N, C-alpha and C positions, 0 to 999 in steps of 0.2 A: 920314605918317598911314597907319594900317592901314585896309584896306577893310572894309566891314561883314561880308563873308564870313569874313575872317581873324579879325576880332574874335569872331565866333561860334565859330570853331574853337578859339580860345584859351580862351573861356569854357567850352566843352565839355570841353577837356582839363583845365581847372582843377577843374571839377565831378568829373571822373573821378578826379583825384588826391585830392580831398577825400573822395570815396566810398571809395577804397582805404584812405586813412588812417583813415576812420571805421570801416571793416570791421576794419582792423588793431587799432584801439583796442578794438572790441567783442571781437575774438578774444583780445586780451591780457587783458581783464577776465574773459572766460569761462575762459581758461586758468588765470588766477590763482585763480578760484573753485574749479576742479577740483583744482589742485595745492596749494592752501593747506592742505588736510587730508590726512592719511595714510590716513584711513578715513572711512566713512559708516555710520551705523547703519541696518541693513536689517530687523532683526527683533528685537522685544523686547516682553514684556508690561510696559509701563512703569508702568501703574497697577494695583495689586493690593489686594484686600480680604482681610484675614486676621484671625483671632481672636488674642487675646493668647496668648503662649506656645505657638503652633502653628507648624509648619514648612510652607513653601510653595515650590513649584518656580519657578525663574526661568530664562528663556532669553534670551540676548543674542547677536545676530549682527552682525558688522561686515564690510564689504567692503574689501578691500585696494586702496587707490588709489595705492600706491607702485609703484616698479619693482623692489622687493625681495621676496624670498621669505621669508615668516615661518615659523619652525620651531616645532613644538609644544613643544620644550624651552625656548624663551625667551618665547613670546607669552603674556602674562598680562593679566588685568584687575586693576588696582590701585585701592585705595580712595583717595579724596581728601577734603579738607575743602571746605566751600562757598567758602572763600577761594581754593581752587586748590592749597593746600599738600598735599603727598602723604603717603601712609602714615598714614591715620586708622584706628586700631584699631576694628574693627566688632564690636559685641556681637551682630550678626545672623548671624555666621559659624556654619557647621555643619561636620561632618567631611567635607563635600564640598569645602571650601576647603583651600588649601595652608597658610594661616596666617590671622591676623586681618586681614591687609591684602592678600592675594593669592588670585586664583581662576585655575585653569588651564583650558586648552582641554578640551572634551568628549573623553572617551577615544575613541581610534580616529581622531582627526583626522590627516590627512596634512599635509605642508607646504602653507601657504596661499600660492599664487602670485598675481601681480598680477590683480586683478579677481575673485578668488575670495572666498568668504565663510568667515570663521572663526566657529565657534559655541561659546559658553560655556553650559553647562547645569549648574546647581547649585541648591542649596536655601538658604533663609534662614529663621532662626527669629525670630519676632516677639518683642519685649519684653513685659513684663507690663502695661504701661500703655497705655490706649486713647488714640488721637490720630492725627493725620496726620504721617507721617514721610517724609523724603526721604533716600535713600542714593545717593551719587555715586561714580562710577568713571571711570577712564581706562585705555585699553590701553597696554601698554608691552612692549618687548623687554628682558627681564631682563638686567641687566649691560651694556646698550647705551644705550637712551634711552627716554623716554616718547614715545609717538606723538602727533602734532599733530592736534587736532580738538576738537569740542565735547564737554564732559563728558556721560557717560551717567548720567542721574538717574532713579532708580526712585522712584515715589511709592507709599506704602503707607497704606491706611486700616486701622488696627488696631482692630478691633471694629466690628460692624455698627451698634451704637448707640454713638455717640461720647460721651465725657465731655468737654464743652467746657472747654478749658483757657484761662480768661480771663487775659490778660497785662496787666500794668500799663505796659508799654513795648514798643517795637518788638523789643527783644532781651531775653531772659530766660534765666537758668540755673536749672534745677531739680535739686536733689540728693536722691536717694532713698537713705536710709540702709539700708533693708531689703535692697536689691539691690546697694548700692554702685555706683550708676550716676548719671551726670549727663546731663541733656538740655539741649542748646542750642536755644533757640527763636527764630525770626524770624517776627514777625507770626502767632504761634500755631502755626507748623509746626516740627516737630522736625527740625533739619538735621544734628544729630550726637548720637549716644548713646555715651558713653564711660565706661570704668571709672574709679572713683576710690577713694581710701581716706580715710574720715572717721575720727573719733575712736574709739580702741579702748576696751575696757572700763575704766571709771574716768575716761575723758577724752571721753565721748560728746559729739559736736557737737550743740549745742542746736538744736531745730527752731525755725522762725520765718521771718519776712520780713526780708531784708537788702537793702542796696545797696552796691555797690562804692564805697568812700570814698577810696581812694588806690591807687597802684600803683608798684612799683619793680622794675627788672630783676633786682635781687638784694637780698634782705633777710637779716638775721642775727638769730637768737634767742640772746641771751646766756644765757637760762635753760637751754636744751638744747644750747648750743654747736653749732648747726646753721645752715647756710645754706639759703635757700629761693629758688629761681629763679622769675622772673616772678611776683612777689608781687602779690596784689590783696587789700587789707584790706576787711573787711566791717563795716558799721555796721548795727545792728539798729534797726528803726523805733521811734522814741520813746525809745531808749536811747543811741544813739551807737556809737562803736567798741566792738565786743564782745570784742576780744582774739583774734579768729579771722580767718583769711584763706584764700584759695585760692592754691596755688602748685605748683611741680613737686615731684617726689620730693626730700626733704631730702638734703643732702650735706655732707661734710667736704672740706676742701682739703688736699692732701698735696704735698710737694715731690718726693719720690722715689716714683714709681708702680711697684709691683712687678710689674704685669701689663700686657700690651698693651691698647690702647684696645678697648673692647667686651667685655672679659673679665668674666664674672659668677662670683664666687667667694664661697661662703658667703652667697648671697642678696644680694650687693652688686655693683653695677656700677662698674667702673673705666674712667673716660674723661676725658681732658684734665685729668689731675691732680686729679680729683674722685672721691669715692667716694659713690655714691648708695645709700641704704639701702632695704631692703624692695622692691627692684625686682621680685622674683618674687611679691610679695604684693599688687600693685596690684589692686583689686577686692575687698579685704578691709579691715575696719576696723583701721588700724595707726597712726594719727597721735595726736598729743597734743591733738586737737580741731580742727585746721585740716583743710581739704579738699585732698588731694593729687591732682594729675593726673600723667600721664606727662610726660616731659621735653619731647617735641615738642608734645604737646597743650597744655601750659601756655604754651609759646611762641606757638602759634597763638591761644590764647584771649587772651593779653596784648594782641594787636592787634585782635582781633575784638570784645571786650567793653570798652567805654569806662567811665570813671568815671561812676557813676550807674546802671549796669545793675542791674536787679532780680535778686536771688538768693533762691530759695525753698528752704528745707531742710525735708523732710518725713520 
């Protein structure tokens, strides 16, 4: 039998061990919280009011939480979809951007060492339609990797007096034929604005209220001898299937590809033994009545918009 004093000593030692383990667990949790992200947002005008078709300045600052030096030549802000998919073409871009999917560091930035702040200063041009918009970005080291962290989401109120866009469901797609743009809405908020190609002269896409009635990863038009990736058929309210759908840029399949993947020749994109037409004219009316999206955008939409989603063509 142990004496009372020895039992007290053992108890104290046990409490000490538990305390050390508890501290270690807390330390581990805190360390994970710090190292789980490569960066933290430290400065940004996240909510902005702007009038339609006007340009507004944006500043985003992120602190380097890695042990790596970020170089101005590779550090970028990249656009993302609300699903997390990368490289969403942004119609908000201006000539201060590198491309429709990339923003570079503010001119004059030096290499960003650990714990230093990288600043992106650029402008964005609002679309023509009033509403609440969200544009999302993630930083990346071009050619290396996307940085780990929370998305950087900017919220824009376009128009001092909003035109309330009533939606008939949680998700809705609006096609604007005059500007050849599509808005994806979730609960009334525009989460993506993308270029499209609707029907060209003589094949104008009819205005109206539709719903997605079916979907196929690949559809084929025997009338035009074209394939259509990530097809979503549209049914007009009170009419049924209208003969139109939404899909990727139309393409042909070829056995012998004459150019390397990614080559654009005579306005056609060659990739994976497919030839996509009118790739350089996305954003202009070019189709036979359907609504064409970019290849990647159609793929993301295929998963984002289920059968039954409302589609409004105006």
